[in-house]
C-alpha positions in Angstrom: 108.1 -50.8 -53.6 110.1 -52.4 -50.6 109.0 -52.8 -47.0 111.7 -52.9 -44.4 111.1 -56.1 -42.4 113.7 -56.3 -40.1 112.1 -54.9 -36.7 113.5 -54.1 -33.5 113.6 -57.7 -31.2 113.8 -57.3 -27.3 116.7 -59.4 -26.2 115.9 -61.2 -23.2 116.4 -59.5 -19.7 119.5 -60.0 -18.2 119.5 -62.3 -15.1 120.0 -60.2 -12.0 123.0 -60.9 -9.7 122.7 -62.2 -6.5 124.0 -59.4 -3.8 127.4 -60.1 -2.7 126.7 -61.1 0.6 124.1 -63.4 -0.2 126.2 -64.9 -2.7 128.5 -65.8 -0.2 129.3 -69.6 0.6 128.7 -70.5 4.4 132.4 -71.8 4.7 133.5 -68.3 3.9 131.7 -66.8 6.3 131.8 -69.2 9.2 135.7 -68.9 9.7 134.9 -65.1 9.9 133.0 -65.0 13.0 134.9 -68.1 14.4 137.8 -65.1 14.3 135.9 -63.5 16.4 135.9 -66.4 18.7 139.0 -67.7 18.3 141.0 -64.6 18.0 141.5 -63.4 21.3 143.3 -66.9 22.5 145.8 -65.6 20.2 146.2 -62.5 22.9 147.7 -64.7 25.8 149.2 -61.1 27.0 145.7 -60.2 28.1 145.4 -63.7 30.2 147.3 -64.4 33.5 149.1 -67.9 33.4 147.1 -69.5 36.1 143.4 -68.3 34.5 141.8 -70.6 31.9 141.9 -69.8 28.2 139.1 -67.6 26.6 138.0 -70.7 24.3 138.1 -73.1 27.6 135.7 -70.7 29.6 133.5 -70.5 26.7 133.1 -74.2 26.1 132.2 -74.5 29.7 129.3 -71.8 29.5 128.4 -72.7 26.0 125.6 -75.0 27.3 123.9 -72.6 29.1 124.3 -70.2 26.3 122.9 -72.6 24.1 119.6 -72.9 26.5 119.2 -69.2 26.6 119.3 -68.9 22.3 116.7 -71.8 22.5 114.6 -69.6 24.6 115.3 -66.5 22.3 113.5 -68.8 19.5 110.6 -69.9 21.7 109.9 -66.2 22.1 110.3 -65.3 18.7 108.1 -67.8 17.0 105.3 -67.3 19.9 105.5 -63.5 19.1 105.6 -64.3 15.5 102.5 -66.7 15.7 100.6 -64.5 17.8 101.2 -61.3 15.8 100.7 -63.4 12.5 97.3 -64.3 13.4 96.0 -60.6 15.3 97.8 -59.2 12.3 95.8 -61.0 9.4 92.7 -60.3 11.1 94.0 -56.4 11.3 95.0 -56.5 7.8 91.4 -57.8 6.4 90.0 -54.8 8.4 91.9 -52.5 6.7 89.7 -53.9 3.3 86.6 -54.1 5.0 84.0 -52.0 3.5 82.7 -50.8 6.7 84.3 -47.2 7.4 84.8 -47.5 11.0 86.2 -51.0 10.6 88.7 -50.0 8.2 89.8 -46.6 9.8 90.4 -48.0 13.4 92.3 -51.0 11.4 94.5 -48.3 9.9 94.9 -46.4 12.8 96.0 -49.3 15.0 98.5 -50.3 12.1 100.3 -47.4 11.4 100.3 -46.6 15.5 102.1 -49.7 16.6 103.9 -50.2 13.1 105.9 -46.9 13.6 106.3 -47.1 17.2 109.8 -48.1 18.4 109.8 -51.9 19.6 112.0 -51.1 22.9 109.2 -48.6 23.9 106.6 -51.2 22.9 108.3 -53.9 25.1 108.9 -51.8 27.9 105.1 -50.5 27.6 104.0 -54.4 28.1 106.7 -55.1 30.4 105.9 -52.5 33.4 102.6 -51.3 32.5 100.8 -55.3 32.5 100.0 -56.5 36.1 102.0 -59.2 37.2 99.1 -61.4 37.8 95.1 -61.4 37.2 92.4 -62.3 39.5 90.0 -64.0 37.3 87.1 -66.0 39.4 89.4 -66.5 42.4 92.1 -67.7 40.2 95.0 -65.8 40.3 96.9 -66.2 36.7 100.3 -64.9 37.0 102.0 -62.9 33.9 105.6 -63.7 33.7 108.2 -61.4 32.6 109.1 -63.7 29.4 105.3 -63.7 28.4 105.1 -60.0 28.6 108.3 -60.1 26.2 106.0 -62.1 24.0 103.3 -59.6 24.0 105.5 -56.6 23.5 107.3 -58.0 20.3 104.1 -59.2 18.9 102.7 -55.9 18.6 105.2 -54.6 16.0 104.8 -57.9 14.3 101.2 -57.7 14.4 101.3 -54.2 12.3 103.6 -55.2 9.9 101.8 -58.6 9.2 98.6 -55.9 8.8 100.3 -54.3 6.4 101.8 -57.5 4.6 97.8 -58.6 4.1 97.0 -55.4 3.3 99.4 -55.1 0.5 99.0 -58.6 -1.0 95.1 -58.6 -1.3 95.7 -54.8 -3.3 98.1 -56.5 -5.3 95.8 -58.6 -7.1 94.0 -57.1 -10.1 90.7 -56.0 -10.0 89.3 -59.0 -12.1 89.8 -61.4 -9.3 86.9 -59.7 -7.5 84.4 -58.8 -10.7 85.0 -62.5 -12.1 84.2 -63.5 -8.4 81.1 -61.5 -8.5 79.6 -62.7 -11.6 79.6 -66.1 -10.0 77.5 -64.6 -6.9 80.2 -65.4 -4.5 79.7 -63.3 -1.5 82.6 -60.8 -0.3 83.8 -63.4 2.6 83.5 -66.3 0.2 85.9 -64.4 -2.5 88.1 -63.6 0.2 88.5 -67.3 1.5 88.1 -69.2 -2.0 90.1 -67.1 -4.4 91.9 -64.1 -3.1 93.9 -65.2 0.3 94.8 -68.4 -1.4 96.8 -66.4 -4.3 98.4 -64.1 -1.3 100.4 -66.4 0.4 102.8 -66.8 -2.3 102.9 -62.9 -2.2 103.0 -62.5 1.7 105.3 -65.5 2.4 108.8 -63.9 1.3 107.9 -60.8 3.3 106.9 -62.7 6.5 109.8 -65.0 6.5 111.5 -61.7 6.5 109.9 -60.2 9.4 110.5 -63.3 11.4 114.1 -62.9 11.0 114.1 -59.8 11.9 112.0 -60.5 15.0 114.3 -63.3 15.9 117.5 -60.6 15.9 115.5 -58.1 17.9 114.8 -60.9 20.8 118.0 -59.9 22.3 116.1 -56.7 23.7 114.1 -58.8 26.0 117.6 -58.7 28.1 117.0 -55.1 28.9 113.9 -55.8 30.3 115.5 -58.9 32.6 114.3 -61.7 30.6 116.7 -64.6 31.2 117.8 -65.2 27.4 121.2 -65.5 25.6 122.1 -61.9 26.0 121.3 -61.8 29.9 123.3 -65.0 30.4 126.1 -63.8 28.6 126.2 -60.8 30.9 126.1 -62.9 33.9 128.5 -65.5 32.6 131.2 -62.5 32.4 130.4 -61.3 35.3 131.1 -64.3 37.0 134.3 -64.8 35.3 135.4 -61.5 37.1 134.9 -59.4 33.9 137.9 -60.4 32.2 138.0 -58.4 29.5 139.8 -61.0 26.8 136.4 -63.1 27.7 134.2 -60.4 25.3 134.7 -60.9 22.2 134.8 -64.8 22.3 131.1 -64.6 24.4 129.9 -62.0 22.0 131.1 -63.7 19.1 129.5 -66.9 20.2 126.0 -65.0 20.3 126.8 -63.6 17.0 127.3 -67.1 15.6 124.5 -68.6 16.8 121.9 -65.9 15.6 123.7 -65.9 12.2 123.6 -69.7 11.6 119.7 -69.8 12.3 119.1 -66.4 10.7 121.4 -66.7 7.7 119.7 -69.8 6.1 116.5 -67.9 6.6 117.3 -65.0 4.3 118.5 -67.4 1.9 115.1 -69.4 1.5 113.5 -65.8 1.4 115.7 -64.5 -1.7 114.8 -68.0 -3.3 111.3 -68.0 -2.4 111.2 -64.0 -3.7 112.7 -65.3 -7.2 110.1 -68.4 -7.4 107.1 -66.4 -6.7 108.3 -63.2 -8.2 105.1 -61.6 -9.9 105.4 -60.8 -13.6 103.3 -57.8 -14.5 
């Protein structure tokens, strides 16, 4: 009797190719953005002979626009820090064994997670008081602080879902092993569960921060002096020249791209490095 010894062998999984946009090199994409800035200089017919070229006007306003962009980054970092802190507490509340805490945390998360960012920004801007009287002291609420609060609300809800999903993604054996060692639920969370969740939460957290940074331009609608507001003021002071629109807004686009694109690349690298193999 003969036995068939050739058993089917599973071939190794083919490595997934990077997405076309993320595989582009920086020196391929930057000329495209620079073309949006320098292109109007080639259209000299739109400018009168005695007026400055669009690139010269842009260089004059560039320091002010850079200061406005830094203010965008300050808003994004502050909103992300506040939203992460509150969202982490809210996410842990969603896995609480106490039913009222779990249900209320879920409701708050879903409400702010599915609310438009601009509506929340308007809510914080116009419904919060301009100042608070506390023990005879007047604490002002400036517009930029209201913008931070308004943008931190959707961040809070999304971080809550990130935390909840990361905790739920761990196998139940982690909880059972900790329970067999007489760990309390709080000790299990802080010493076993959450340290393992950091790697799982970091890529979506960074992706959320990138989205938040690009969403900070919404603050221009409510009058915060960030880069988009300053760009509009600069264009108005130059007499509304149509040949300045593409250079100025292309410059703003380039600033956000230079800042956010490395974050996107680093996020993809983290997702590959910390990929969960089931």
